[in-house]
C-alpha angles and dihedrals in degrees: 000000000000107000099184122098119195134177092260091057092046093049091046086064101028101052097051088042089051092053092045092045096056092056093090096049089043089056090053095040091050090052090048095048095045096041093043089063102047113123098241128054093343095161093051091046092050090049090051092051089051094051095046092044089055092051094044090047088056092053093044093047093048096053097022089073083091086088094060094044094048092044093050095051096041094047092050091052090047089053090050090045092238103114092137090070095066104030092119094048099085093055091049092048093048090049092053096048097044090050089055090049091058089052090051092051091052092047098046104035097076092044100044094119091053091047094054092045084065086063089056092253116154142160116003093354090057093048092050092045092055093047093049095045097048089059101037095049089065088072092055098096091047091052092051091048090053092047091052092051090048088055091056091049091049092051088053088055091249123127096155099087094045086054092052091048092048092050091051091050095046095048090047091050094050093049094046091045092059094042098045101036097047098023130212113269111249093007114048123021117225110268096185112191093000089056090057090053093049090049092054093048092050091051091049092052092049091050091051091052092048091048092055092047096050095043093051096042101038106034140044090239113112125212094204109113113238135178151255097053117256115262089245094059091094091054089046092052092047089052090049091049092052091044089047092057089043092051092048087057090048091051093048084064093050092043094054092044092052095041093050092047091050092050090058092062142268095295092053097048090046091051090045090051091056094044097045093047090052087048089052089050091053091046093053092047090054087044088071088075091038087056091052087052091049094050099041097040091056091051093046092045090050089051092045092234096146099163091058088047090059090048090050092053092050092050093048092050090057096047094040092055090047090053090047091052092048090053091048094049093045090051090049092054091049094038098127103026094052095068092055090063089069105034145002093205106120093206092054092045091051093054093043095050091048093064105023091095089066090055089052094046090054095059100089089044090050089052093060094044096046096044093054090041087058093046093052090049090053090051090051092236095140096148092067091046088053093052094047092052092048090052097045093046104042102027099036116018103037097047092046092048094050092045095050091043089056086058089054094245091144110181090007088061091054098048097040088052089049090053093055089044090058092048091050089052098049108042098055091050093053092048094047094047094052092044091056104038107033091068091044092050091052091054094041 
């Protein structure tokens, strides 16, 4: 087994993973940009997209942890040269998670209005949120199927085909967004916010179909469900359980951020929607290198090459911070023009521009947190990830948010609290990783 890791090998995984990773925030950003410029009730529509995107992100992140669990197990078996032992695991894992998604649709669909009232939505914003959600949630099982397949590809050290699939989905979504939201005179009537939802669902279905095709034609992994369950299914479910608790904590953060922003008024939630979606975009760009860490750390851990694992972490820290700084500088150069892509409302632009600098300043810190988050997922150490998120959310983020809100800081309160949340996520992971693997690398 090759135990050297160079920049070329990292970029071969990171760059396609980066492109694939930004497909989800691009779907949401496209909806926000298109909907934010419709002629009627643009601010309310943009606010609705932001609220629903937050809730859907919660659902996707809770069940979408399948990708990390599948990737971790598959990559470790690849590193140990024993892939044949878990070839039927991805199909079983995908079956479990997509079955759960159908249950979630049935349990949330009738109560969508009540759900979005919890986000402080009311009036026209609430009506639009319900309309948008009832269409977009139909793409949920297809998204989770695609995420599961992406996990199998990652475990096989392949991020190229997920990139191809993501590009197909993103281009489809952008084209359909323009066509369905604004309509084509004489052929398709404008559907406004509903059109954006239909465009996203169509893109998600197409991505699922492409995922199935590429997995079956390009890998030895089958999609046919077989029994009995693989011996690793218990470890998979334990990983999912720990990641589930972790993701609940993560979404408590997003819930409070969205709910507080909504309570400040339409201009604030619209500005928050733009800022948080740009934050997600930055996070997913950095996640390209986190994905490389996820994929390679699992393989190196499976092969017990601990010294190379330490070298990998050091390299990823350097390049992650560089990417974070590039994002921050790029955002600084485009500081004022970027808001106009999403809205022409001067009140929304004023609130967005007041806090966007915090989003940019966070990027290098996000790089450290997300890269080590990816490494720990590759190692399969989900319990520690769970504990770190519980600490950073309930001991750091929530108290800071409530304190700064009491001082009437509004959006400043949200994004300052998010900054400390990121710091509290990254530092413990770095310390724990080095405490575990430096001694192992010295004895390797």
